[in-house]
C-alpha positions in Angstrom: 66.3 73.4 126.5 67.8 70.5 125.4 67.9 71.0 121.4 67.5 73.3 119.9 68.8 75.6 116.6 71.9 77.5 116.8 71.9 81.0 114.4 74.9 82.5 113.8 74.8 86.6 113.2 77.4 88.7 113.3 76.7 91.4 111.1 77.8 94.9 113.2 75.1 96.8 111.4 72.1 94.4 112.6 70.9 95.3 115.5 69.7 92.7 118.2 65.9 91.9 117.9 66.2 92.1 114.8 68.8 88.8 114.8 66.8 87.5 117.2 63.7 87.4 115.5 65.9 86.1 112.2 66.9 83.0 114.6 63.0 82.2 115.5 61.9 82.5 111.8 63.9 80.4 110.8 63.1 77.6 114.2 59.6 78.2 112.9 60.2 77.3 109.0 62.3 74.2 110.0 60.5 72.8 113.2 56.6 74.3 112.0 56.5 75.4 116.0 57.3 79.2 117.2 60.5 79.3 119.5 59.6 80.8 122.8 63.6 80.9 124.4 66.6 82.4 123.1 70.6 82.1 124.6 72.5 84.4 123.8 75.9 85.2 125.3 76.3 86.9 128.4 78.1 89.8 127.6 75.7 90.9 124.2 73.3 92.1 127.2 75.8 93.6 129.2 75.9 96.8 126.2 73.9 99.3 127.8 70.4 99.4 127.1 70.0 96.0 125.7 68.3 94.7 128.6 65.0 97.0 128.1 65.0 96.6 124.7 64.8 91.8 124.5 62.5 92.6 127.7 59.1 92.9 125.4 60.7 90.6 123.1 57.8 87.5 122.6 60.7 84.8 122.8 62.1 85.3 126.6 66.1 85.8 126.1 68.5 84.2 128.3 72.0 85.3 129.1 74.2 82.8 129.1 78.5 82.1 129.6 78.7 78.9 126.9 76.9 81.0 124.0 79.6 82.1 121.8 79.1 85.6 120.9 77.0 86.1 117.7 75.4 82.6 118.2 71.7 82.3 119.3 70.3 79.2 120.6 66.6 79.2 119.9 63.8 76.6 120.4 61.0 75.7 123.5 61.5 75.7 126.8 61.3 72.0 128.1 61.7 70.7 125.0 
């Protein structure tokens, strides 16, 4: 993914799925296209149960070491 939207959400009271959904919604609003990929910090998926929660999402969630915690880089793979 060459371009995308970098979303920040550090609210400890919100779940991971809600944060990703908000980032995807904002991407759709801004670019008029539904994102299919979300890169997040690898340590976020290390939380017990997180891989199972995000595996059922429409957006593919990919752990990455170059994404800061509480940041979500959403976009369309291949663009």
